[in-house]
C-alpha positions as CSV (number, residue, x, y, z in Angstrom):
1,M,1.1,-6.1,8.1
2,I,-0.4,-2.8,6.5
3,T,2.1,0.2,6.2
4,A,0.5,3.6,7.0
5,D,0.9,4.5,3.3
6,Q,-1.1,1.7,2.1
7,L,-4.0,2.4,4.5
8,R,-3.9,5.7,3.5
9,A,-4.4,4.9,-0.4
10,A,-6.2,1.9,0.5
11,R,-9.0,4.9,1.9
12,A,-8.6,7.2,-1.2
13,L,-9.6,4.3,-3.4
14,A,-12.1,3.5,-1.5
15,G,-13.2,7.7,-1.9
16,L,-13.3,7.5,2.4
17,D,-12.1,9.8,4.7
18,Q,-10.7,9.0,7.8
19,K,-13.8,9.7,9.8
20,A,-16.4,7.6,7.4
21,L,-13.7,5.1,7.3
22,A,-13.6,5.3,11.1
23,E,-17.5,4.7,11.6
24,K,-17.4,1.8,9.2
25,A,-14.9,0.4,10.9
26,G,-15.8,0.8,14.1
27,V,-13.3,2.7,15.6
28,S,-12.7,5.8,16.4
29,L,-11.2,8.3,14.6
30,P,-7.7,9.5,16.7
31,T,-7.6,5.4,15.6
32,I,-7.3,5.8,12.4
33,Q,-5.5,9.5,12.4
34,R,-2.7,8.1,14.7
35,M,-2.0,4.6,12.3
36,E,-1.8,6.9,9.2
37,A,1.0,9.0,10.9
38,S,2.8,6.1,12.0
39,S,5.7,5.2,9.6
40,G,6.4,1.6,8.3
41,N,4.1,-0.9,9.6
42,V,1.2,0.3,10.9
43,R,0.7,-0.5,14.9
44,G,-2.0,-1.8,16.9
45,V,-4.6,-3.9,18.4
46,V,-4.9,-6.9,16.3
47,D,-9.3,-6.8,16.5
48,T,-8.9,-2.9,14.9
49,L,-7.0,-3.9,12.7
50,T,-9.0,-6.4,11.4
51,K,-12.4,-4.2,11.5
52,I,-10.5,-1.7,9.4
53,I,-9.3,-4.3,6.5
54,N,-12.3,-5.7,7.0
55,A,-14.2,-2.0,6.3
56,L,-11.9,-1.4,3.1
57,D,-12.2,-4.9,2.0
58,A,-16.5,-4.6,2.2
59,A,-15.3,-0.9,0.5
60,G,-14.4,-3.0,-2.6
61,V,-10.2,-2.4,-1.8
62,E,-7.9,-5.5,-1.5
63,L,-5.1,-4.8,0.8
64,I,-2.2,-7.4,-1.2
65,G,0.8,-8.0,1.0
66,E,4.4,-7.6,-0.3
67,N,5.3,-10.2,-2.7
68,M,1.8,-11.9,-2.4
69,P,-0.6,-11.7,-5.5
70,S,-3.5,-10.3,-6.1
71,Y,-6.5,-13.2,-6.3
72,G,-9.0,-10.0,-6.4
73,K,-11.1,-9.2,-10.0
74,G,-10.8,-5.6,-11.4
75,R,-8.1,-2.7,-11.5
76,G,-5.9,-1.6,-8.8
77,V,-2.1,-0.2,-8.2
78,R,0.1,-1.5,-5.7
79,L,2.7,-0.3,-3.9
80,K,6.2,-0.8,-4.3
81,T,9.8,0.7,-3.7
82,P,10.4,4.1,-5.7
83,K,13.6,3.5,-8.5
84,T,16.6,5.7,-7.0
85,A,18.8,8.2,-9.2
86,S,21.9,5.0,-8.9
87,D,19.2,2.4,-9.4
Protein backbone atom coordinates (compact mmCIF):
# COMPACT_ATOMS: atom_id res chain seq x y z
CA MET A 1 0.00 0.00 0.00
CA ILE A 2 1.01 3.61 -0.52
CA THR A 3 0.17 6.33 1.97
CA ALA A 4 -0.96 9.86 1.16
CA ASP A 5 2.22 11.21 2.77
CA GLN A 6 4.33 8.85 0.66
CA LEU A 7 2.49 9.89 -2.51
CA ARG A 8 3.02 13.60 -1.82
CA ALA A 9 6.69 13.04 -1.01
CA ALA A 10 7.25 10.90 -4.10
CA ARG A 11 5.62 13.52 -6.30
CA ALA A 12 7.78 16.25 -4.77
CA LEU A 13 10.95 14.17 -5.27
CA ALA A 14 10.00 13.74 -8.92
CA GLY A 15 9.53 17.50 -9.24
CA LEU A 16 5.95 17.10 -10.42
CA ASP A 17 2.92 19.11 -9.47
CA GLN A 18 -0.41 17.31 -9.12
CA LYS A 19 -1.50 18.16 -12.66
CA ALA A 20 1.74 16.86 -14.20
CA LEU A 21 1.51 13.58 -12.26
CA ALA A 22 -2.10 13.15 -13.32
CA GLU A 23 -1.13 13.66 -16.97
CA LYS A 24 1.84 11.28 -16.78
CA ALA A 25 -0.27 8.63 -15.06
CA GLY A 26 -3.28 9.09 -17.33
CA VAL A 27 -5.65 9.81 -14.45
CA SER A 28 -7.70 12.86 -13.52
CA LEU A 29 -6.38 15.74 -11.42
CA PRO A 30 -9.22 15.30 -8.87
CA THR A 31 -8.07 11.68 -8.41
CA ILE A 32 -4.56 12.80 -7.43
CA GLN A 33 -5.99 15.53 -5.19
CA ARG A 34 -8.34 13.09 -3.45
CA MET A 35 -5.59 10.52 -2.90
CA GLU A 36 -3.17 13.09 -1.48
CA ALA A 37 -5.85 14.53 0.82
CA SER A 38 -6.71 11.17 2.34
CA SER A 39 -5.36 9.99 5.66
CA GLY A 40 -3.35 6.81 5.98
CA ASN A 41 -3.25 4.38 3.07
CA VAL A 42 -4.47 5.70 -0.27
CA ARG A 43 -7.59 3.93 -1.45
CA GLY A 44 -8.58 3.62 -5.05
CA VAL A 45 -8.96 1.32 -8.00
CA VAL A 46 -5.93 -0.97 -8.33
CA ASP A 47 -5.49 0.03 -11.98
CA THR A 48 -5.37 3.72 -11.02
CA LEU A 49 -2.84 3.11 -8.23
CA THR A 50 -0.71 1.07 -10.63
CA LYS A 51 -0.73 3.88 -13.20
CA ILE A 52 0.40 6.40 -10.57
CA ILE A 53 3.12 4.14 -9.21
CA ASN A 54 4.37 3.43 -12.75
CA ALA A 55 4.44 7.15 -13.56
CA LEU A 56 6.47 7.86 -10.43
CA ASP A 57 8.80 4.96 -11.22
CA ALA A 58 9.34 6.31 -14.74
CA ALA A 59 10.18 9.67 -13.15
CA GLY A 60 12.90 7.97 -11.10
CA VAL A 61 11.15 7.53 -7.75
CA GLU A 62 11.22 4.17 -5.98
CA LEU A 63 8.30 3.59 -3.61
CA ILE A 64 9.37 1.47 -0.64
CA GLY A 65 6.87 -0.46 1.43
CA GLU A 66 7.03 -0.54 5.21
CA ASN A 67 9.86 -2.75 6.49
CA MET A 68 10.91 -3.50 2.91
CA PRO A 69 14.46 -3.12 1.59
CA SER A 70 15.34 -0.75 -1.21
CA TYR A 71 17.03 -2.30 -4.23
CA GLY A 72 17.41 0.92 -6.19
CA LYS A 73 20.57 2.86 -6.68
CA GLY A 74 21.03 6.49 -5.84
CA ARG A 75 20.10 8.70 -2.97
CA GLY A 76 16.71 8.84 -1.40
CA VAL A 77 14.63 9.34 1.67
CA ARG A 78 12.51 7.01 3.72
CA LEU A 79 9.52 7.83 5.93
CA LYS A 80 9.59 6.57 9.49
CA THR A 81 7.55 7.07 12.61
CA PRO A 82 8.77 10.27 14.26
CA LYS A 83 10.16 10.10 17.78
CA THR A 84 8.09 11.64 20.52
CA ALA A 85 9.26 13.42 23.65
CA SER A 86 8.64 10.23 25.65
CA ASP A 87 10.94 8.11 23.44
